[in-house]
C-alpha positions as CSV (number, residue, x, y, z in Angstrom):
1,X,0.0,0.0,0.0
2,X,2.9,2.3,0.7
3,X,3.8,2.6,-3.0
4,X,0.3,3.9,-3.8
5,X,0.5,6.8,-1.3
6,X,0.5,10.2,-3.1
7,X,3.9,11.0,-1.5
8,X,5.6,7.7,-2.2
9,X,8.7,7.7,-4.4
10,X,7.0,5.6,-7.1
11,X,3.9,7.8,-7.2
12,X,6.0,11.0,-7.4
13,X,8.3,9.6,-10.0
14,X,5.4,8.4,-12.2
15,X,3.7,11.8,-11.9
16,X,7.0,13.6,-12.5
17,X,7.9,11.5,-15.5
18,X,4.4,11.8,-17.1
19,X,4.5,15.6,-16.7
20,X,8.1,15.7,-18.0
21,X,7.2,13.7,-21.1
22,X,4.3,16.1,-21.9
23,X,6.3,19.2,-21.0
24,X,9.5,18.2,-22.7
25,X,7.6,17.3,-25.8
26,X,6.0,20.8,-25.8
27,X,9.3,22.5,-25.0
28,X,11.2,20.4,-27.6
29,X,8.6,21.3,-30.2
30,X,8.8,25.0,-29.2
31,X,12.6,25.0,-29.4
32,X,12.5,23.4,-32.9
33,X,9.9,25.9,-34.1
34,X,12.0,28.8,-32.9
35,X,15.1,27.3,-34.5
36,X,13.4,26.7,-37.8
37,X,11.6,30.1,-37.9
38,X,14.6,32.2,-36.7
39,X,17.1,30.4,-38.8
40,X,20.7,29.3,-37.7
41,X,22.1,32.8,-37.4
42,X,19.4,34.4,-35.1
43,X,18.8,31.2,-33.2
44,X,22.6,30.9,-32.6
45,X,22.6,34.5,-31.2
46,X,19.8,33.6,-28.9
47,X,21.5,30.4,-27.8
48,X,24.7,32.2,-27.1
49,X,23.1,34.9,-25.0
50,X,21.1,32.5,-22.9
51,X,24.1,30.1,-22.4
52,X,26.4,32.9,-21.4
53,X,24.1,34.0,-18.6
54,X,23.5,30.4,-17.5
55,X,27.3,30.3,-17.0
56,X,27.2,33.6,-15.2
57,X,24.6,32.2,-12.7
58,X,27.3,29.9,-11.3
59,X,29.5,32.8,-10.4
60,X,27.0,34.2,-8.0
61,X,25.0,31.2,-6.9
62,X,28.1,29.2,-5.6
63,X,25.9,26.2,-4.9
64,X,23.6,28.1,-2.5
65,X,20.6,26.8,-4.4
66,X,21.8,23.2,-3.9
67,X,22.4,24.0,-0.2
68,X,18.9,25.5,0.1
69,X,17.2,22.3,-1.4
70,X,19.3,20.0,0.7
71,X,18.5,21.8,4.0
72,X,14.8,22.0,3.1
73,X,14.7,18.3,2.3
74,X,16.1,17.2,5.7
75,X,13.5,18.9,7.9
76,X,10.9,21.6,8.1
77,X,12.6,25.0,8.2
78,X,11.5,28.4,9.6
79,X,10.2,31.4,7.7
80,X,13.4,33.2,8.7
81,X,15.5,30.6,7.0
82,X,13.4,30.9,3.7
83,X,13.5,34.7,3.9
84,X,17.2,34.7,4.3
85,X,17.7,32.7,1.1
86,X,15.3,34.9,-0.9
87,X,17.2,38.0,0.2
88,X,20.3,36.4,-1.2
89,X,18.6,35.6,-4.5
90,X,17.5,39.3,-4.7
91,X,21.1,40.4,-4.1
92,X,22.3,38.1,-7.0
93,X,19.7,39.7,-9.4
94,X,20.5,43.3,-8.5
95,X,24.3,42.7,-8.7
96,X,23.9,41.1,-12.1
97,X,21.9,44.0,-13.4
98,X,24.4,46.5,-12.0
99,X,27.4,44.8,-13.6
100,X,25.8,44.2,-17.1
101,X,23.6,47.3,-17.2
102,X,25.9,50.0,-15.8
103,X,29.4,49.1,-14.9
104,X,30.7,47.2,-18.0
105,X,32.0,49.7,-20.6
106,X,30.4,49.5,-24.1
107,X,33.6,48.1,-25.8
108,X,33.8,45.3,-23.2
109,X,30.1,44.5,-23.7
110,X,30.5,44.5,-27.5
111,X,33.6,42.2,-27.3
112,X,32.0,39.7,-24.9
113,X,28.6,39.5,-26.6
114,X,29.8,40.0,-30.2
115,X,28.1,43.3,-31.0
116,X,24.7,42.7,-29.4
117,X,22.8,45.7,-28.0
118,X,22.9,46.3,-24.3
119,X,19.1,46.2,-24.1
120,X,19.0,42.8,-25.7
121,X,21.7,41.5,-23.4
122,X,19.8,42.8,-20.3
123,X,16.6,41.1,-21.5
124,X,18.5,37.8,-21.9
125,X,20.0,38.2,-18.4
126,X,16.6,38.8,-16.7
127,X,15.0,36.0,-18.7
128,X,17.7,33.5,-17.6
129,X,17.5,34.7,-14.0
130,X,13.8,34.3,-13.8
131,X,13.9,30.7,-15.2
132,X,17.1,29.3,-13.7
133,X,17.0,31.1,-10.4
134,X,13.6,32.4,-9.4
135,X,11.6,29.5,-10.8
136,X,14.2,26.9,-9.8
137,X,14.4,28.0,-6.2
138,X,10.6,28.3,-5.9
139,X,10.0,24.8,-7.4
140,X,12.7,23.4,-5.0
141,X,10.7,24.7,-2.1
142,X,7.6,22.9,-3.3
143,X,9.6,19.7,-4.1
144,X,11.0,19.7,-0.6
145,X,7.4,19.3,0.7
146,X,6.8,16.6,-1.9
147,X,4.5,18.8,-4.0
148,X,5.9,17.1,-7.1
149,X,2.6,16.7,-8.9
150,X,1.5,20.4,-8.4
151,X,4.9,21.6,-9.5
152,X,4.9,19.5,-12.6
153,X,1.4,20.7,-13.5
154,X,2.4,24.3,-13.2
155,X,5.6,23.8,-15.2
156,X,3.6,22.1,-17.9
157,X,1.1,24.9,-18.0
158,X,3.8,27.6,-18.4
159,X,5.4,25.5,-21.2
160,X,2.0,25.4,-23.1
161,X,1.7,29.2,-22.6
162,X,5.1,29.7,-24.1
163,X,4.4,27.6,-27.1
164,X,1.2,29.6,-27.7
165,X,3.1,32.9,-27.4
166,X,5.8,31.8,-29.9
167,X,3.2,30.7,-32.4
168,X,1.3,34.0,-31.9
169,X,4.5,36.1,-32.5
170,X,5.3,34.1,-35.6
171,X,1.8,34.4,-37.1
172,X,2.0,38.2,-36.4
173,X,5.4,38.4,-38.1
174,X,7.1,39.7,-35.0
175,X,9.1,36.7,-33.8
176,X,12.1,38.7,-32.7
177,X,14.6,38.1,-29.9
178,X,13.6,41.0,-27.6
179,X,10.0,39.8,-27.6
180,X,11.0,36.2,-27.0
181,X,13.1,37.2,-24.0
182,X,10.3,39.5,-22.6
183,X,7.9,36.6,-22.8
184,X,10.2,34.3,-20.9
185,X,10.6,37.0,-18.2
186,X,6.8,37.3,-17.7
187,X,6.1,33.5,-17.8
188,X,8.8,32.4,-15.4
189,X,8.4,35.2,-12.9
190,X,4.7,34.2,-12.7
191,X,5.5,30.5,-12.4
192,X,8.0,31.2,-9.6
193,X,5.5,33.2,-7.6
194,X,2.9,30.4,-7.8
195,X,5.4,27.7,-7.0
196,X,6.6,29.6,-3.9
197,X,3.0,29.8,-2.6
198,X,3.0,26.0,-2.5
199,X,5.5,26.0,0.4
200,X,4.3,26.5,3.9
201,X,6.5,26.9,6.9
202,X,4.3,27.1,9.9
203,X,6.5,27.5,13.0
204,X,4.3,24.9,14.7
205,X,5.7,22.1,12.5
206,X,9.3,23.0,13.3
207,X,11.2,22.1,16.4
208,X,10.6,25.2,18.6
209,X,14.1,25.0,20.1
210,X,15.7,25.0,16.7
211,X,13.5,27.9,15.5
212,X,14.5,30.0,18.5
213,X,18.1,29.3,17.9
214,X,18.0,30.2,14.2
215,X,19.4,33.7,13.7
216,X,20.8,35.4,10.6
217,X,24.2,34.5,11.8
218,X,23.5,30.8,12.3
219,X,21.7,30.5,9.0
220,X,24.6,32.3,7.2
221,X,27.1,29.9,8.9
222,X,25.1,26.9,7.8
223,X,25.1,28.0,4.2
224,X,28.8,29.1,4.4
225,X,29.9,25.7,5.6
226,X,28.1,24.0,2.8
227,X,29.0,26.5,0.0
228,X,32.6,27.4,0.9
229,X,34.2,24.4,-0.8
230,X,32.2,25.3,-4.0
231,X,33.5,28.9,-4.4
232,X,36.5,27.9,-6.6
233,X,34.3,25.3,-8.3
234,X,31.6,27.8,-9.2
235,X,34.0,30.4,-10.4
236,X,36.0,28.0,-12.5
237,X,32.7,26.5,-13.6
238,X,31.6,29.9,-14.9
239,X,34.9,30.2,-16.8
240,X,34.6,26.7,-18.2
241,X,31.0,27.0,-19.4
242,X,31.4,30.6,-20.7
243,X,34.6,29.6,-22.5
244,X,32.9,26.7,-24.3
245,X,30.2,28.9,-25.8
246,X,32.3,32.1,-26.3
247,X,35.0,30.3,-28.2
248,X,32.4,28.5,-30.3
249,X,30.7,31.9,-31.1
250,X,34.1,33.6,-31.7
251,X,35.6,31.1,-34.0
252,X,32.6,29.2,-35.3
253,X,30.0,31.9,-35.5
254,X,26.2,31.9,-34.8
255,X,25.5,29.0,-37.2
256,X,27.8,26.6,-35.4
257,X,26.3,27.9,-32.1
258,X,22.9,27.0,-33.5
259,X,24.0,23.5,-34.6
260,X,25.3,22.8,-31.1
261,X,22.2,24.3,-29.4
262,X,19.9,22.2,-31.5
263,X,21.9,19.1,-30.7
264,X,21.6,20.0,-27.0
265,X,17.8,20.1,-27.3
266,X,17.7,16.6,-28.8
267,X,20.1,15.3,-26.2
268,X,17.8,16.7,-23.5
269,X,14.9,14.5,-24.6
270,X,17.0,11.4,-23.6
271,X,17.3,12.8,-20.1
272,X,13.5,12.8,-19.4
273,X,13.7,9.9,-16.8
274,X,16.7,11.5,-15.1
275,X,15.1,14.9,-14.9
276,X,12.0,13.4,-13.5
277,X,13.7,11.4,-10.7
278,X,16.6,13.8,-9.8
279,X,14.9,16.0,-7.1
280,X,13.0,13.0,-5.7
281,X,16.2,11.0,-5.5
282,X,18.0,13.9,-3.9
283,X,15.2,14.2,-1.3
284,X,15.1,10.5,-0.4
285,X,18.9,10.1,-0.3
286,X,19.3,13.2,1.9
287,X,16.6,11.9,4.3
288,X,18.1,8.3,4.4
289,X,21.6,9.7,5.0
290,X,20.2,11.9,7.8
291,X,18.6,8.8,9.4
292,X,21.9,6.8,9.0
293,X,20.1,4.2,6.7
294,X,23.1,3.2,4.6
295,X,21.3,0.2,3.1
296,X,18.6,2.4,1.6
297,X,21.3,4.8,0.3
298,X,23.1,2.0,-1.5
299,X,19.9,0.4,-2.9
300,X,18.6,3.7,-4.3
301,X,21.9,4.8,-5.8
302,X,22.7,1.5,-7.6
303,X,19.2,0.9,-8.8
304,X,18.7,4.4,-10.1
305,X,22.1,5.0,-11.6
306,X,22.2,1.8,-13.6
307,X,18.6,1.9,-14.7
308,X,18.9,5.5,-15.9
309,X,22.2,4.8,-17.7
310,X,20.5,2.0,-19.7
311,X,17.5,4.3,-20.6
312,X,20.0,6.8,-21.9
313,X,21.8,4.1,-23.9
314,X,18.5,2.8,-25.2
315,X,17.6,6.3,-26.5
316,X,21.1,6.9,-28.0
317,X,21.2,3.6,-29.8
318,X,17.8,4.2,-31.5
319,X,18.3,7.8,-32.5
320,X,22.0,8.0,-33.5
321,X,21.7,6.2,-36.8
322,X,18.9,8.5,-38.0
323,X,20.5,11.8,-37.1
324,X,20.6,13.2,-40.6
325,X,17.1,12.2,-41.4
326,X,15.8,13.7,-38.2
327,X,17.4,17.1,-38.9
328,X,16.1,17.2,-42.5
329,X,12.6,16.4,-41.4
330,X,12.3,18.7,-38.4
331,X,14.6,21.6,-39.2
332,X,15.2,21.7,-42.9
333,X,18.3,21.9,-45.1
334,X,19.6,25.0,-43.2
335,X,20.7,22.7,-40.3
336,X,22.0,19.7,-42.2
337,X,25.6,20.8,-41.6
338,X,25.0,20.0,-37.9
339,X,24.3,16.3,-38.5
340,X,27.6,14.9,-37.0
341,X,27.2,17.3,-34.1
342,X,23.8,15.8,-33.4
343,X,25.1,12.2,-33.7
344,X,27.8,12.9,-31.1
345,X,25.4,14.7,-28.7
346,X,23.0,11.7,-28.8
347,X,25.8,10.0,-26.8
348,X,26.1,12.8,-24.2
349,X,23.0,12.1,-22.1
350,X,24.0,8.5,-21.6
351,X,26.8,9.3,-19.1
352,X,25.2,12.6,-18.2
353,X,22.4,10.8,-16.4
354,X,25.0,8.8,-14.5
355,X,26.9,12.1,-13.7
356,X,23.8,13.9,-12.5
357,X,22.9,11.0,-10.2
358,X,26.5,10.8,-8.9
359,X,26.6,14.6,-8.4
360,X,23.3,14.5,-6.6
361,X,24.6,11.7,-4.4
362,X,27.6,13.7,-3.4
363,X,25.4,16.8,-2.7
364,X,22.7,15.0,-0.8
365,X,25.2,13.2,1.5
366,X,27.3,16.4,1.8
367,X,30.6,14.9,0.5
368,X,31.1,18.2,-1.3
369,X,34.8,18.8,-0.9
370,X,35.8,15.7,-2.8
371,X,33.3,16.4,-5.5
372,X,34.6,20.0,-5.9
373,X,38.2,18.9,-6.1
374,X,37.4,16.3,-8.8
375,X,35.3,18.8,-10.7
376,X,38.0,21.5,-10.6
377,X,40.6,19.1,-12.2
378,X,38.2,18.1,-14.9
379,X,37.3,21.7,-15.8
380,X,40.9,22.7,-16.1
381,X,41.5,19.9,-18.6
382,X,38.2,20.8,-20.3
383,X,39.1,24.4,-20.9
384,X,42.5,23.4,-22.4
385,X,40.8,20.7,-24.6
386,X,38.1,23.0,-25.9
387,X,40.7,25.5,-27.1
388,X,42.4,22.8,-29.2
389,X,39.1,21.6,-30.5
390,X,37.8,25.0,-31.6
391,X,40.8,27.3,-32.3
392,X,41.7,27.6,-36.0
393,X,45.0,26.2,-37.2
394,X,46.5,29.5,-38.2
395,X,47.0,30.8,-34.7
396,X,50.3,30.9,-32.8
397,X,49.0,27.9,-30.8
398,X,47.0,26.1,-33.5
399,X,43.9,24.1,-32.9
400,X,41.7,21.8,-35.0
401,X,39.0,24.3,-35.9
402,X,36.2,21.6,-35.6
403,X,33.4,24.0,-34.6
404,X,30.3,22.5,-33.0
405,X,31.6,18.9,-33.7
406,X,34.7,19.7,-31.7
407,X,32.8,20.9,-28.8
408,X,30.5,17.9,-28.9
409,X,33.6,15.5,-28.9
410,X,35.1,17.3,-26.0
411,X,31.8,17.1,-24.0
412,X,31.2,13.4,-24.6
413,X,34.8,12.2,-23.9
414,X,35.3,14.3,-20.8
415,X,31.8,13.3,-19.5
416,X,32.7,9.6,-19.7
417,X,35.9,10.2,-17.8
418,X,34.5,12.5,-15.1
419,X,31.4,10.5,-14.2
420,X,33.4,7.4,-13.8
421,X,35.9,9.1,-11.5
422,X,33.0,10.3,-9.4
423,X,31.4,6.8,-9.4
424,X,34.7,5.3,-8.3
425,X,34.9,7.8,-5.4
426,X,31.3,7.1,-4.3
427,X,32.0,3.3,-4.3
428,X,35.2,3.9,-2.2
429,X,33.4,6.2,0.3
430,X,30.6,3.8,0.9
431,X,32.6,0.6,0.6
432,X,30.9,-0.7,-2.5
433,X,32.4,-2.4,-5.5
434,X,33.0,-0.2,-8.5
435,X,31.5,-1.8,-11.6
436,X,31.9,-0.3,-15.1
437,X,31.1,-3.4,-17.3
438,X,27.4,-2.5,-17.5
439,X,28.4,0.8,-19.2
440,X,30.3,-0.8,-22.1
441,X,27.8,-3.6,-22.5
442,X,24.7,-1.5,-22.4
443,X,25.9,1.3,-24.7
444,X,27.7,-1.0,-27.1
445,X,24.8,-3.4,-27.6
446,X,22.3,-0.4,-28.0
447,X,24.4,1.3,-30.7
448,X,25.0,-2.0,-32.6
449,X,21.3,-2.9,-32.4
450,X,20.3,0.6,-33.7
451,X,22.5,0.3,-36.8
452,X,21.4,-3.2,-37.5
453,X,17.8,-2.1,-37.3
454,X,18.4,0.8,-39.7
455,X,20.4,-1.4,-42.1
456,X,17.6,-4.0,-42.3
457,X,14.8,-1.6,-43.1
458,X,16.8,0.5,-45.6
459,X,18.1,-2.6,-47.4
460,X,14.8,-4.4,-47.7
461,X,12.3,-1.6,-48.1
462,X,12.0,1.6,-50.2
463,X,9.4,3.3,-48.1
464,X,9.1,6.9,-47.0
465,X,11.7,7.8,-44.4
466,X,9.1,8.3,-41.6
467,X,7.8,4.8,-42.1
468,X,11.3,3.4,-42.3
469,X,12.1,5.0,-38.9
470,X,9.0,3.6,-37.3
471,X,9.7,0.1,-38.5
472,X,13.3,0.4,-37.5
473,X,12.2,1.5,-34.0
474,X,10.0,-1.6,-33.7
475,X,12.9,-3.9,-34.7
476,X,15.3,-2.0,-32.4
477,X,13.0,-2.3,-29.4
478,X,12.5,-6.0,-30.0
479,X,16.3,-6.5,-30.1
480,X,16.8,-4.6,-26.9
481,X,14.0,-6.4,-25.1
482,X,15.7,-9.7,-26.0
483,X,19.0,-8.3,-24.6
484,X,17.4,-7.3,-21.3
485,X,15.7,-10.7,-21.0
486,X,19.0,-12.5,-21.6
487,X,21.3,-10.3,-19.6
488,X,19.1,-8.2,-17.2
489,X,22.0,-6.7,-15.3
490,X,22.8,-4.3,-18.1
491,X,19.5,-2.5,-17.1
492,X,20.1,-2.6,-13.4
493,X,17.7,-5.5,-12.9
494,X,18.5,-8.9,-11.4
495,X,17.2,-12.3,-12.5
496,X,14.7,-12.5,-9.6
497,X,13.1,-9.2,-10.6
498,X,13.0,-10.2,-14.2
499,X,11.2,-13.4,-13.3
500,X,8.7,-11.5,-11.1
501,X,8.0,-9.1,-14.0
502,X,7.6,-11.9,-16.5
503,X,5.1,-13.6,-14.1
504,X,3.1,-10.4,-13.9
505,X,2.9,-10.1,-17.7
506,X,1.8,-13.7,-18.0
507,X,-1.0,-13.2,-15.4
508,X,-2.1,-10.0,-17.1
509,X,-2.3,-11.7,-20.5
510,X,-4.1,-14.7,-19.0
511,X,-6.7,-12.4,-17.4
512,X,-7.3,-10.6,-20.7
513,X,-7.7,-13.9,-22.6
514,X,-10.3,-15.1,-20.0
515,X,-12.3,-11.9,-20.5
């Protein structure tokens, strides 16, 4: 009966996944429509502006949003605690506007954002802040009280509104970047306000002795202890993320930026399950760690990380062989030069899901110092690597000049290395065995099965490409179901669970036949 409770992990995950499928489908469609209607140049400009301020967010946040969610997840907190954090959020916003809007000289602004007007830059800054800071923090408050379903409904509603706004602007012939950014500002500020109202912090639910002891000084100290190790990580993270997109814009141009941004959108579809489970997993791991329930921590981590890795591999194997056809169908010939970038980025979510779960595990159990040191080393290597991938070969220190493909290669290779280092550390910390074989087996089999399925349908049939893709998907899924049945451990399932699942299927089929 526990699994049927509205606040159970399974119920919240199903609700979150269902809403994410709907919302991500709408967001994905909206993103593709914007990319197609704006064209590679303007879409690349938009992608660069938003990505630059997503990087800038790290410079000021210094993991305070992660600390906020972790502290809220452990126990009910006072209104003073919540107010303290929102004051800090306000300071971040005002400081950002002061720097970008007033203090930076025009030549510096033009050099950083490649000739964009200051007004457009400020609109992009505020739009990013409303979505990635205001909305993210407010939704974390609701998630901390297990309001997953209401948060997902609100998020889905805002996504539908944004699609309607984009279509309206296009039909009116006014689909311009300033209006798109203004729409994002209005939509996500409203969403943040409604999400924040879902959180209640009645003092009666808190430990009275703890509430009385909470002062501005004690709250600051709590955040400082958590966030201090992340200061160098956040600042280098800003340099790392900004360097990636700035060098791509500087040496590749807006079109290469657009190819990479489109590939990122496709890659995000494969992260649906991870996105749906991440905050729920964070909440449950933090709570289990607080109780000292190490068995639950281990069970959740191993089951979730392996299962989600296989889902990512399943998506990559099915989509990668059809990258060229997908771009032509959905975006048109203007984006076909980004085919290889898309193929590479289909691989990125496979290990990104594993990395997000590993990072969440380190955050939720407060093993932050080790996570920071590892991340710092990887980012230093990454900044050096991206230079050689993107820089043209005529410079004093020549590079390969690979454009969006070079950035995608760097992202995938370093992702594989970094997440396995984190996984090894987690296994060492908790005394578990580090196992990597499921990664090679799962991804290798999925890619092989995907190409086999495409070869079969293309060789034997001369149908329209959409029909070929549909038949290929059916063949691919049958091949992968066979793989999971024969070697269930690649999907994070043991033989006993597979037998139980098989028994349930047989019973269901038997009942239907009797009816």
